[in-house]
N, C-alpha and C positions, 0 to 999 in steps of 0.2 A: 629528399627524405621520403620515406614510405608514407603514402597518403592514409590517413586514419579513416577507418570505416565507421559508419554510423553505429552508435550504441543502441541497438534495438534488441529487446529481450527475445531470445530464441523461442522460449516457451509460448508466448502469446502469438507470435507469428505462426508457429506450428498449429496452435489451436484454431486460429482464424482460418488457416488454409484447410484444416481438417473439417471444420464446420461448413465451409463452403462446399467441400466435396460431398459431405453428407446431404446437404440441401439439394445439390445438383443431381444427386442420384435418386431423388424421390420421383414417384410416378408423375408424368406430365398431366396437367389439367387442360392444356390447350396446345394447339399445334405450334411447335418451335422448329424452324428450319435447321438442318444440320450445318455445323460450321464448315467453311470451306477455306483451305489454305492454312498457313501457319500464323500464329499470333505475331503481330508486329510489335517489336519492343519499343519502349518509350525513347524518343529521341529529343535531346535538349537542343533546341534551335535558337537559344538565347544569343543576343548580340551585345548585351550590357552586363557589367559586373554588379555585385551587390550594392556598392556605393552609388553607382549610376542609377540603379533602380530606385533606391531610396531618394535620391536627389530629384527625380522626376515626379515623385508623388507629392501632391499638394496637401495631403492629409497626414503626412508622416514627418513633418518638419522638426518636431520636438525630439523624436527618436533619432533623426538624422543628426541633430546637434549633439546628442549624447554619443552617437557613433563616432563622429568626427573628433570629439574632444577626448575620447577614451583611447586606450592602447590596443584596441581590438585588432586593427589592421596589422600592427607589428606582431601580434600573437599569431595571426593567420599566416603571415609571411614567413615566420620562423618555422612553420610546419612544412614548407616547400611550395614550389610554384604551382603544383597541380592540386593543392589542397582545396577541398570544397566544404562549404558551410551552409547550413540551413538556418534561417532566422524566423522567429515568431515576433512580428512587429505590431505592437499596439498603436492604433491611430492616435492622432492628437486628441480627439474627443475621448477616447478610452483612457488616455493618460490624465486628461483633465478631470475625469470622474474620480480618479484616484488621487487627485491633488498635485499632480506633476505637470508643470508648465515649463515654458522656455526659461523663465526666471529661476525655477527650481534647478534646472540643468546648469545654469550659469554659476550657481552657488556650490555645486558639487565638485569635489576634487577629481583628478584624473583617475585615481585609484577607485574611488566610489563609483564613478561612471563605468569603469572597466568591469567591475563586479556586476553592475546593473545590466550592462549589455551582455555579458557572458551568461547570465541567467536565461536569456532568450535565444541563445545560440547553441547549436550542436553540430558536431563534425559530420560531414558527409552530405550527399545530395539525396534529399528525401522528398520526392515529388508526390503530387496528390494521387497518382495511380497506386501508390503503396498503402493508402488508407482504406479502411473498411469500417464496419459497424462496431467492431470490438477494438479495445485499446491496444495500441502499440506503444511501448515505452521508448523514449529517446532520452539520452543522458546529456544534460546541458554541460557547457564548459565550466560552469561555476561549481566549485567544491567547497565543502565545509570541513576543515581539517580536524574539528573536534570529534567527528563521528566516523565510524568504520562499520561497514555492512558485510554480511556474508558474501563471499566473492562469486561473481558471475563472469566477469571479463578476466580478472586476475592477470593483467598485463605487466604487473610489477615483478620484482625479483621472485624467482622460484622458491616455493616453500612458504610464502606468506599466506595466511589463512583468512584474509579479509580484502575487501576493496575499499578504497577511500570513498567517502560519501560525496556524491555529486547530486545536485538537485535534478529531479527528473520531471519530464512531462509525458502524459499519457494521451495520445492523439487518436481520434476516430472521426468518422463522418456519419451524420444522421440527418436525413431529409434535407440534404444540401447544406447543412450547417457543419462547421468545424467544431468538434468537441475537444476540449483540453481539460483533463482531469474530471471528465464526466459532465462538464458544463459547456453550453454553447457560447462561443465567442463571436458569433455572427456567421454570415454566409461564407462558405468556403471560397477563399480568394487567394490563389497561388500564382506567383510569377517566377518563372525560371530565370536564373542568372548564369553567366558563363562560369562562375565559380561557386555555384550552389543554387539557392532559391529562397523565396520569401513567402511566408504566410502572413497576410494582414489580418489583424484582429480588431473587431469593433468593441470588444470588452477587455478589460484589464485582467491579467493573470497575476495574482499576488504570490510572491515567494513565501512558502510556509516558514514560520518562525518558531512554532511551538511543537513540542512532542505531543503524543496522544494524551498523556496524563495532564499536561499543561492545558491543552485545549478542552478536555473534559472539565477540568477544574474551573477554568475561566468561563465556560458556558453557563454553569449554574444549574442545569437541568438534571445532572447525573450524580447528585450527592449520595443517594442511596447506593448506587452502583460502586462508587469509589470507596465510601466509608465502610460498607459491608465487607469488602475485600480486605481493606487495610486492617480493620479490627479483627477479622477472622484470622489473618496472619499473626497478629499479636496474640490472640487466644491460643492458636496452635503452638507457638513457641513457649508460651507460658505453661501450657499443659506438659509439653515435653520436658522442660527444665524442672518442673515440679516432680514429674515421675522419675527422672533420672537422679535427682539429688540424693535420695536415700540409698540408691544403688552404688553411686560413685563416692558418696561420703562428703560431697561438697556441692555447692551450686555453681555450675559452670555458666559462662556467659553465652549469649546467643551466637556470637562469633565463633566461640570454641565449638559449640554444638554443630554449626554449619561446616566447620573444618572436618568433622567426622562424617556428616551427612549433607554434602553440598547441594545435592539435587533433590532433596526430599520433598520440597514444596514448590509449587509453581507460584512464585511471588507475584503479588498484585501489581508490581512495577514492571515485571518482565513483559517485553514487547511494547511497553508504553513509554519507557524512559531510556536514556543511554546510561550504560555502566561506565562511570568515569574513574573507576579505581585504577591507580597507576600500575598495580600489579597485573592488570589484564590488558596491557597495551599491545600485546602481540596477538590479540584476538578481536573479532568483531565486537562492537559495543552497542550496536543498534540493529533491531530487526525491522524489516519492512513487511507490513501485513495490513489486513482490513479488520476493522472492529465493528461489531453490531451492538450498539449501545442502547440499553433500555433506559428510559427516562424515569424520574421519580414517580410520575403518574403511572408508568407501566407497572412498577412494583405495587402501587396502590390497587390497580386493577386486579393484580394477582393475590390481593389480600394482605399485603404488608404495608402498614401505615406509618412505619418508622424503621430506622436502622436497628433500634433495640428489638423490634419484633423479628427482624431477620436473624439477629444474633441468638435470640431465644429459640428460633426454629433450628438453628445449627446445634445449639446445646441439647435440644430434645432429641434430635434425630442423628446427630453425629456420633462417631465412635473413635475419636482421636485418642491415642494412648501410646505409651512406650512399652513395647512388649519385652518383658524381662526374660522370657524363654528364648526368643530369637535375637534379643538384644538389638532391636531396631524399631524405629517408629512405625506405627500401623494406623490404619483408619483414615477417615476423611470427613468433611462436612457435606451435607446435602447441597449447599450452594456451590461447592467446588464443581459439581456436575453441571449445574445451570450455567455458571460463569465460564466454564471451559468452552461451552458451545458458543457463547457470545464473543469470546475474545480469542480463542485459539482453534476454531473450526472443529471442536470436539476431538482433538487429537488424543486426549486422555483416554479415549475409548477406541482409538484406531486399531485395526488389525495388526498384530505384531508377529514377526518372524520368531519362532521359538529360539533360534540361535542368535539372531542379531537385533531383535527388537523392532521398533517402528522404522519403516523405510525412510529414505531421505525426504526432507520437506520440499514440496513443490511450491511454485509461486502462489501466493494468496493475496496479491494486490489487485483488487477489482473495483472499478468505479461503477456508477449506476448503469451505464450502457452495457456493462459486462454481466450484470446480474440477470442473466437470461437463461431459461431452461435449456435451450439448444447448446449453449456454450458450457454451462456449469453443472447441470444435474448429473452428468456422467463423468465429471472431471475428477482426477485423482489428486487428493490433497497431499498424500505422501507416496512417492514411488521412486524406485532406484536406490542408489547408495549400496550399502551392504545387504539390505533386505532383499529377499527373492521376490520376483515380480508377482507371484501368486498371493503375496501378503500385502500388496499395495492397498492403501486406504483410500476408498472412494468418497466423494462428496457426501457428507451426512445431511445436507439440506436439500429441500425441494423449493426452487424458486418459481414464482408464478406471477401472473398479472390479473387483476380484476379491473377491467376497463383500463384506465391509465394508472391505477394504483399498483405499485410494486409490492409484492408480498413474499413471505418465506415461512417455512416451518421445518422442523426436524422430520426426516423421512420416517414414515410408518407411525408417527405420533398421533394420538387421538385428537390433539389440539388443532383448532382451525388455524389457517395461516395468519400470521401477524403482519401488520402494515409497516413498511419502511416509510416513515412520515417525513423524513428529511435525509438527503443523501449528499455524499461528496464533500463533507467537511474535511478539507485537506490539512494534513499535518506532516511533520518531518518523517513520521513512520509510515504514513499511508492514509487512506480515507477512513472516515467514521461515517457509518450509516445509522440513523436513529430509528429505534423501534418503539411501537406504542404498547408492547406487551412482552412478557418474558417468553423465551423459547423453552418449551417444556418437552423433554424426551418421552418416549413411550413408557408407560407404567410408572412415571414419576408422579408422586402425590404432593401437592402443595399444602394439603390439610391433613 
């Protein structure tokens, strides 16, 4: 059977290679000898397979027990004799910190252990020479059939408009440490095998179980952010239904209104939750992206001491209405502008092709090691698709560092950079980065 290639996102690999080219073309500050000869490709000189490598490690006995009890070897064998697999192996101590011991493994069923092992495995040989400072995505063997994402690989039947959701890992190297999803899991420790390779991790990598909205809600620091958007949505639809009622002669439901104007409002749940409507089963129901979440204290620093004050700000400055001349909804709330930058990279204000609208969306899953001016400040958020290349939408943010503090702001805004006070809260949708202030665009007044 054809050997499966590793699921690595093409866009991040391209960006990483491009950034290296840019940096290498800068003027030299010290003498560097010219390279002589051709680059020697990586040669796997391993003599042991994955199971043998695991068995010889004294600090991976718990993972080995799970490996042997699971069905993983049968799954690999079914793919063909030349199939290669790379594993992220948490050490016994890493598993112990997560409450997983040999006794835990003994109590788990074969099916549970197969899922457990698949989360840490991905197809292909992915040695350490492929890693750099920016994240490369690898797609684990473990899928969640509840979720469907916009397609990237699309290896399934022609015509399908989504990929099945597979749990992903984002790998990088920083100062000799292996980063997974932006966080260090210990010193880079890789061992090649005849049928793949193993990265050993000193820290446990937890499988995400919550969507972005679930994670924000459970955290407790983002009630202003969540409630202001939820109640603004409610106020918008209430205004629309009130305005339409005398025109249509009856009060329609919100669902009926949306049947006429399905994309009129960027719902507060969009990109945060999965759309589980049965009628949408032929489409992706979950988006993968990054969220910049302001805390309740961030709103207070901006002058909003309650959700009620945010809603009053909307009522005073908003112009939401149903236009009876054009017979369509018009207007927006001022917080729509603020929140679109926090949650959707300011795409609401992206450059649009007059004929085709906004260009196709590019990847926006970035962990803390990717929030780098070299990588992102000239990155295109939307490019390709039907839109012409001259209408591509470039990164609206300027990322920077003040000592070890990561910061960001909207380009050309009068506002000073805001601090990213916590990063890499991992969710099913992607990472959440926490801000200590609101992102305020140029000319926008909070008072």
